[in-house]
C-alpha positions as CSV (number, residue, x, y, z in Angstrom):
1,M,62.3,53.2,65.8
2,P,59.7,51.6,62.9
3,T,60.2,52.9,59.6
4,M,56.6,55.0,58.1
5,Q,55.4,54.5,54.7
6,Q,55.3,58.4,54.5
7,S,56.3,61.4,56.7
8,I,53.3,64.1,57.0
9,I,54.0,66.7,59.6
10,A,51.4,69.5,60.3
11,L,52.3,73.2,60.7
12,H,50.1,75.1,62.9
13,S,49.3,79.0,62.1
14,T,46.8,81.6,63.7
15,F,46.2,85.2,62.3
16,P,44.6,87.9,64.4
17,D,42.2,89.4,62.7
18,L,43.0,89.5,58.7
19,A,42.0,92.8,56.8
20,A,38.8,93.3,55.2
21,N,38.8,93.8,51.2
22,V,41.9,92.0,50.8
23,S,43.1,90.5,47.1
24,L,45.5,88.0,47.3
25,T,47.8,89.4,49.6
26,Q,50.8,87.4,51.6
27,I,49.8,87.1,55.5
28,P,52.4,89.1,57.3
29,T,52.6,87.1,60.5
30,F,53.2,83.6,59.1
31,L,55.5,82.7,61.6
32,G,54.1,84.5,64.6
33,L,55.9,87.8,63.7
34,P,55.3,91.2,64.2
35,D,55.3,92.1,60.7
36,D,56.3,91.0,57.1
37,A,59.5,93.1,56.9
38,D,62.4,90.8,57.4
39,V,60.4,87.5,56.8
40,L,57.4,85.8,55.2
41,G,58.0,82.1,54.6
42,Q,59.0,79.1,56.5
43,V,61.9,77.3,55.0
44,M,61.7,73.7,54.1
45,P,64.6,71.7,55.0
46,F,63.5,68.9,52.5
47,A,61.6,68.3,49.4
48,G,58.0,67.4,49.6
49,T,54.5,69.0,49.1
50,I,52.0,70.6,50.8
51,V,49.2,67.9,50.3
52,G,46.4,69.6,52.6
53,I,45.0,72.5,54.1
54,A,42.7,73.1,56.9
55,V,41.4,76.7,57.3
56,A,38.6,77.9,60.6
57,S,37.4,81.1,61.7
58,D,34.0,82.4,63.0
59,L,33.3,84.8,60.2
60,A,29.7,86.7,60.7
61,G,27.4,88.0,57.9
62,A,28.3,87.4,54.1
63,D,31.9,87.0,54.9
64,T,34.2,84.8,52.7
65,I,38.4,84.5,53.3
66,T,40.1,82.1,51.1
67,I,43.7,81.1,51.8
68,T,46.3,79.7,49.2
69,P,49.8,78.5,49.7
70,Q,52.4,79.5,48.3
71,I,56.0,78.5,47.6
72,A,59.1,81.0,46.7
73,A,62.9,80.7,46.6
74,T,63.3,82.8,49.8
75,P,62.1,83.4,53.0
76,K,60.9,86.8,51.8
77,M,58.5,85.3,49.1
78,T,59.5,87.6,46.3
79,S,57.5,86.3,42.9
80,P,55.8,83.1,45.0
81,S,53.7,80.3,42.9
82,Q,50.5,80.0,44.1
83,C,49.3,76.4,45.1
84,A,46.1,76.5,43.3
85,S,44.9,73.4,44.0
86,L,44.6,73.9,47.9
87,S,43.2,77.3,47.8
88,T,40.6,76.6,50.4
89,Q,37.3,79.5,51.1
90,I,35.7,79.3,54.4
91,S,32.2,81.9,55.0
92,S,30.0,82.5,57.8
93,A,27.6,79.7,56.3
94,A,31.1,77.0,56.6
95,K,33.2,78.6,59.4
96,A,35.5,75.4,58.5
97,A,37.2,73.8,55.7
98,T,39.6,71.2,54.1
99,T,41.3,70.7,51.0
100,V,43.3,67.4,50.4
101,V,45.8,66.7,47.1
102,S,47.8,63.9,46.0
103,K,51.6,63.7,47.3
104,D,52.3,64.0,43.7
105,Q,50.2,67.0,43.1
106,A,52.6,69.3,40.5
107,D,51.6,72.9,41.9
108,C,52.1,71.9,45.3
109,Q,55.8,70.4,45.4
110,F,58.9,72.5,46.6
111,A,62.5,71.5,46.5
112,A,64.6,71.3,49.8
113,G,65.8,75.0,50.7
114,Q,62.2,76.8,49.2
115,C,59.9,78.3,51.1
116,I,56.5,77.9,51.8
117,G,53.9,80.6,53.1
118,L,50.4,81.8,52.8
119,S,47.9,84.2,50.6
120,Y,44.4,85.3,51.4
121,L,41.8,87.1,49.5
122,T,38.4,88.3,51.4
123,S,35.1,89.8,50.6
124,A,34.8,93.3,50.5
125,A,33.9,94.4,54.1
126,I,34.4,91.3,56.4
127,T,33.9,91.4,59.9
128,V,37.7,90.6,61.2
129,K,38.1,87.6,62.8
130,D,41.1,85.4,63.8
131,V,41.7,82.6,61.5
132,L,43.5,79.0,62.2
133,V,45.3,77.4,59.3
134,T,47.2,74.5,59.5
135,L,49.3,72.7,56.5
136,Y,50.0,69.3,55.9
137,I,53.5,68.6,54.3
138,S,54.4,65.2,53.0
139,T,58.0,64.8,53.0
140,G,57.8,61.3,51.2
141,R,60.5,60.4,53.5
142,T,60.8,57.3,55.8
143,D,63.7,58.0,58.0
144,I,61.9,60.8,60.2
């Protein structure tokens, strides 16, 4: 198997009808689970950096949704740090958006065993729509 310069992994997530009038709330179905009672974040088995995010939805009117990656010590995502440099907003005028940072972006780096998740912010009264989010993770590894 050829050695890669750097490994990039894409994590795709879909979210059904995010609620309106939300202020920086964690997305409860990051892993496709029915609720957020037990697990909110994905455990990362290796150190790395969240280097990109792509967000898409079919928003209506003057609606906006801002998605921000988070990093925490546990799957419950208690006291997460925001990866503010990857905060990405979509609207009815721009129904898809992407943001990319360097593999050295300090606020998006995580250690092995830490968890990543997502939070979101909406305009006051959005028309609820499904949302697709893809996170791009740089592992820095060359053996996968």
